[in-house]
Every structure is written in C-alpha cells, then in structure tokens.
N, C-alpha and C positions, 0 to 999 in steps of 0.2 A: 804325507807330512814332509817327506824329503823334498818333493817337488815344490812345496810351498816354503822351503827353507826354514821350517820351524825349528829344526835342530841347530840352526846357525844363529838364531836371534840374539842370544846372549854372549856369543863368542867374538873375540876381536877379529877385525877385518884381516889382520896380518896372517891369520890361520884359516881363512876362508869363511869366517863368521860375518854377521851383519853389523857388528859393533855395538849392539845393545848391551844391557847388563842383566843383573838378576831380577830387577823389577819387570823388565820386558819378558823374561822367561816365566816368571810367576803369572803374569797376565795371560800368556799363551796357555799355560797349564790349566789355569782357572777356566778359560773358555773351552778347552778340550774336555775338561771334567764335566761340563754341563751336558755333553753328548755321550761321552764314554770314559769312565774312570780308568779302565785298563789301558786305553790308548794314552791317556794323560800320564799314567804311571810309567809307560815306556820312555816318554820324553823326560820325565822327572828323574828316572833312574839313570839315564844317560847323563843328565846334567850333574847328578851327584857323583858319578864316576869321573866326569870331565873336570869338575871344580878342583879337586886336589892336584890334578896334573897342571892345571892353569896356575894355581896359587903356589904350589910347592915343587913342581917339576922343573927339571933343567930345561934350557932352551932347546936342546936336542930332543928331549922327551915331548915337549910341546909341539915341535915341528913334526915329529913322527906320528903322534896320536891325534892331536886336535883337528887337523884338516879332515880326516876320515870320520870323526865324530860330528863335525859341523855339516858335512855333506850327507850324513846318515849312511855312509857306506858300511860303517860299523856302529854297533851300539856298545855302551859301556855299562858296567855293573859296579855297585858300591857294596863292598863286603865288610861290614863292621859288626853286625848283630850276632850275638852268641847266646846260647841257652844259659840262663843263670846270670848273664851280664847285661842282657838287653842291648841297647845301643850306647851304653856307658863305656866309652873307649878305655877309660882307666881301669875297668874291671876285666879287660880282655885276657882270655887264657891262651889264645893262639899266640905262639911264640915264633920269633925269627932269630936264628943264631947264625952268626958269621962262621962259615966253614971255608977257609981259604979266601977266594975271591967272590964266593957266592953265599947268599943267605939260604938257610933251610927253614921253610915255614912248616909249622906243625900245629894243627888244631882243627876246630870245626866251626863253621859259620852257618847261620840260618837266615831265612827271610832275605835272600839275595835277589833284590828286584832286578829283572832282566837276566837273571842267572842262566836261563836256558838258551837265550838268544844272543847274549853279549859276546863280543870278541875281545874286549879289553876290560879287565877286572882291576879294581883298586881294592886291595886287601889290607886291612889293618892288623898289625901284630905287635906284640910287646918285644922290644929289642933290649930294653934295660929296665927290669922291674923296679929296681931301687929308685929310679927317677920318676916314678908315678906317671902322670899324664905326659910328661916330656920323654918318657921312655917308650912311647908308642910310635911306630913308624908306618908309613903307607908304602905298599909295594904294587907296582904295575905288573900284572900277570896276564899274558896273552893266551887266548884260547888256542889250543893245540900245542901248548908248551908240553914237552915230554915229561909229564909228572904223573904221579899216582893221585888222581883226583876223581872222586866219585860224587856225582850229583844225585840227590834223591828228591823226588817231587814231594813237597809238603802237602799234607792233607787238609791243612787249615787255612790256606791262602785264598785270596780272591781268585775266581776262575780265570780272569783275564790278566792276572799278575803272575809273572814268572817267579814264583817263590821257590827258590832252590836252596837246599841245605848242602853246603860244600864241606867236604872233609879234606883237610890238607895235611895228610901224613907225610912228613919229611919232604916238603915241596922245595926242590932246589931252585933258587932264584938269583940271578946275577946282581 
C-alpha cells in the first residue's frame, strides 16, 4: 500500500501527499474493503489519526507527523472510544490536567484501531469538564514515549484489526 501511495491519497502535497481529499480516501478504503477489511482498517485508522493533526495541529506538528504518515513510514491510531462512553467524546472519562508545562493524561481507551502497530497516537481527553464538548482536547502521543502505558489485546475485535485497550495512568505529555 505504501508503494502505491495509498496512504498519501488524501493528504496535501505540501506534506508529501497526493493532494486528494476525504472522498478519494473513502474510495480507496472502499476498494480495499472488497478484498480485505483488515487492510482497509489500517488505512482508515491512520486517516483518523492524521485528520486531527491536519485540521487542528500546529504547522510544526503537521510538518513533523504528516510526511511520515503520507509515506506510511509510520501508522497512526485514533484513541477516543471508552467503555461506557463509546465514541461520544463528550462523555470521555479520560482526563488531561496541566501540571507545569506538561499535561498528565489519565484514563482508559478501548478499540484503538492500529493500536499495536501505530507510532503516532491521537488521544482524546477532557481538559475542562465544565465546557462540555469544548472541554475535550486531542493529544499527540508518540510510541516509545516514556510513560506507563499498558496495551491489552481485546478478545472481541476483528482478527485483522489491531484492537487495543490503552490504559493511560498519569501519562505525562508536553
């Protein structure tokens, strides 16, 4: 898929992409799904992880992360789902509290597509509960960050989907 530039289809040329959009990404995922749903999920999971960086990230973050995602040197994961909250970001129990210059993430995520293979994670956490949906923030967490993070293989996922449950106890994040 990397040699065919499938990971680059929807990303801007300025970051190594082919300049298409989400429609082109969906068309690629749809065609891949006809052959192998798990393979299509790896592309879709990386797209879900890349999109918040493209839409909400700083120029420096886009320059740092998007070229490696476009070339498939790295895969991304989208970490929003929680037990009891589903994918409703407003019901997220995972918290992020500012501690000096860093945030400390604390909570549990489930159904993290690409969780076992990703190197770039976008983790959603509540930073200001009183603000409701506007109090949820996205954090970029790199694989190998020196944190206490335990991944458990879920028993109920598709065999080709990397369905990982991430526990984020006091995860320091700049």
